[in-house]
C-alpha positions in Angstrom: 91.5 98.2 118.8 94.5 97.9 119.7 96.6 101.1 120.4 99.7 101.4 118.3 102.8 100.9 120.3 105.6 103.6 119.9 109.4 103.5 119.9 111.0 106.7 119.5 114.3 105.2 118.6 112.6 103.6 115.6 112.1 106.7 114.1 115.3 108.1 114.6 117.0 105.1 113.1 114.7 104.0 110.6 116.3 106.2 107.7 119.8 105.5 107.8 119.0 101.7 108.1 116.8 101.9 105.3 120.0 102.8 103.5 121.5 99.9 103.9 118.4 97.5 103.5 117.7 98.9 100.3 121.7 98.2 99.0 121.4 94.6 100.7 118.4 93.7 100.3 118.0 94.9 96.1 117.7 91.6 94.7 116.2 89.5 97.2 112.4 89.0 97.8 111.2 87.3 100.8 112.5 88.7 104.1 112.0 87.3 107.6 112.0 90.4 110.5 113.2 88.6 114.2 111.5 90.7 117.0 109.9 93.3 115.0 108.9 95.3 118.2 106.6 97.6 117.6 106.3 97.2 114.1 107.1 100.6 112.8 110.2 98.8 110.7 108.6 96.8 109.1 106.0 99.3 107.9 108.8 101.8 106.8 110.7 99.5 105.2 108.2 97.1 103.7 106.3 100.7 101.9 110.0 101.8 100.7 110.5 98.0 99.2 107.7 96.9 97.6 109.2 94.3 95.9 110.0 92.6 99.1 107.6 90.6 101.3 108.1 91.5 104.8 107.2 88.9 107.2 107.4 89.9 111.0 107.8 87.9 114.0 107.8 87.9 117.6 107.0 86.6 120.7 103.2 86.6 121.4 102.8 89.6 123.3 104.1 91.9 120.9 101.6 90.4 118.0 98.9 93.0 118.6 100.9 96.0 118.5 102.4 94.8 115.2 99.3 93.9 113.5 97.6 97.4 114.9 100.5 99.0 112.8 99.8 97.0 109.6 96.5 97.2 109.5 97.0 101.0 109.7 99.4 100.6 106.7 97.0 98.3 104.4 100.2 97.1 102.5 100.1 94.3 100.1 103.4 93.2 100.9 103.3 92.5 104.5 101.4 89.3 105.7 99.9 88.5 109.4 102.9 88.6 111.8 103.8 84.9 113.0 104.8 84.0 116.2 108.5 83.4 117.1 110.6 82.9 120.0 114.3 82.2 118.9 114.5 79.9 122.4 111.5 77.4 121.1 111.3 78.2 117.1 109.8 75.3 115.2 110.5 74.9 111.8 109.2 77.4 108.9 107.2 76.2 106.2 108.7 78.5 103.7 112.4 79.8 103.3 113.6 83.4 103.2 116.4 84.7 101.4 116.8 87.4 103.7 116.5 88.1 107.4 116.9 91.4 109.3 116.9 91.9 112.6 117.4 95.5 115.0 118.3 95.8 118.7 117.6 92.1 119.5 120.8 90.9 120.7 121.6 92.8 123.5 118.3 92.2 125.0 118.0 88.6 124.7 120.0 86.5 127.2 123.4 84.6 125.4 121.6 81.1 125.3 118.5 82.9 123.1 121.6 84.4 120.8 123.5 81.3 120.4 119.6 80.2 119.2 119.0 82.7 117.0 122.2 81.6 114.9 121.4 78.1 115.3 117.8 77.9 113.6 119.0 80.4 110.8 120.0 77.2 108.1 117.0 76.0 108.5 115.0 79.1 107.3 117.0 80.7 105.0 117.8 79.7 101.4 121.3 78.8 100.2 122.3 82.4 99.2 120.2 84.8 102.0 121.4 87.9 103.2 121.2 88.6 106.9 121.3 92.1 108.4 121.8 92.7 112.4 121.2 96.0 113.3 122.4 97.3 117.2 125.3 98.2 119.2 128.2 95.7 119.4 131.5 96.3 121.6 134.9 95.5 120.0 138.1 93.8 120.7 135.9 93.6 124.4 135.8 97.3 124.6 132.9 99.4 124.2 132.9 101.9 121.5 131.6 104.8 123.1 130.6 106.2 126.6 126.8 106.2 125.7 127.2 102.9 125.1 128.6 102.0 128.4 126.0 103.8 130.1 123.5 102.0 127.9 124.9 98.6 128.6 124.7 99.7 132.5 121.1 100.1 132.4 120.5 97.2 129.9 122.4 95.0 132.7 120.4 96.7 135.7 117.1 96.1 134.1 118.0 92.6 133.5 121.3 90.6 134.1 121.0 88.7 130.6 120.9 91.5 128.7 124.5 93.3 127.7 126.0 94.8 124.5 127.3 91.9 123.1 131.0 91.4 121.5 131.4 91.8 117.8 133.5 88.6 117.7 131.6 86.4 119.7 128.7 87.0 117.6 130.4 86.7 114.3 131.8 83.3 115.6 128.2 82.0 116.0 127.5 83.1 112.6 130.3 81.3 111.1 128.9 78.5 113.2 125.6 79.1 111.0 127.4 78.9 107.7 127.3 82.7 107.2 130.0 84.7 106.2 130.4 88.6 107.1 130.1 90.8 104.0 130.6 94.0 105.5 130.1 96.2 109.4 128.6 98.9 108.7 129.3 102.1 110.9 125.5 103.9 111.7 124.2 106.6 113.7 124.2 106.9 117.5 127.0 104.1 117.7 125.5 101.5 116.4 126.5 99.0 113.4 124.6 97.1 111.0 126.6 93.8 110.4 125.9 91.9 107.0 126.3 88.3 106.5 125.6 86.2 103.6 125.0 82.2 103.9 126.7 80.0 101.9 
């Protein structure tokens, strides 16, 4: 049996994120999570919002850990995780009326961020809701010293990674046919950006 991966940050941020998702996904039915990571968020959110089918996705290397979390939870609304690499994503057999992604855009290179948004029109229903969680810069500036330090750590680890500028990300969302509904401050200098398609 695969050992379950564990992310301390998932444990810390899951309740504030859930508070946003309960409101924004209240009328949604089928959610695609891009970059499910350890699988912890999926289990917590799917258990708390049983009206949703929560579809995990990630690159192939992360799928065994996600499966371990889903298998242990035995939830009826979490189908098996699917492989999805934003750089080479194929069309989905079903469309989703919601999308969630946490702490992914600053890990990806910028071409992958562009690909992330470019693939959304083919995956989402006409009025789909998109929620992205993570740190962002505004007007080219860090929002805190801790984000500045985190960004230095990211770039030392991988020069392609960095905290993204909100304005550049929102421009990509607009190109994909999304309009920003709200930008919600979250603990630890993070944000939840909420868009709607159409």
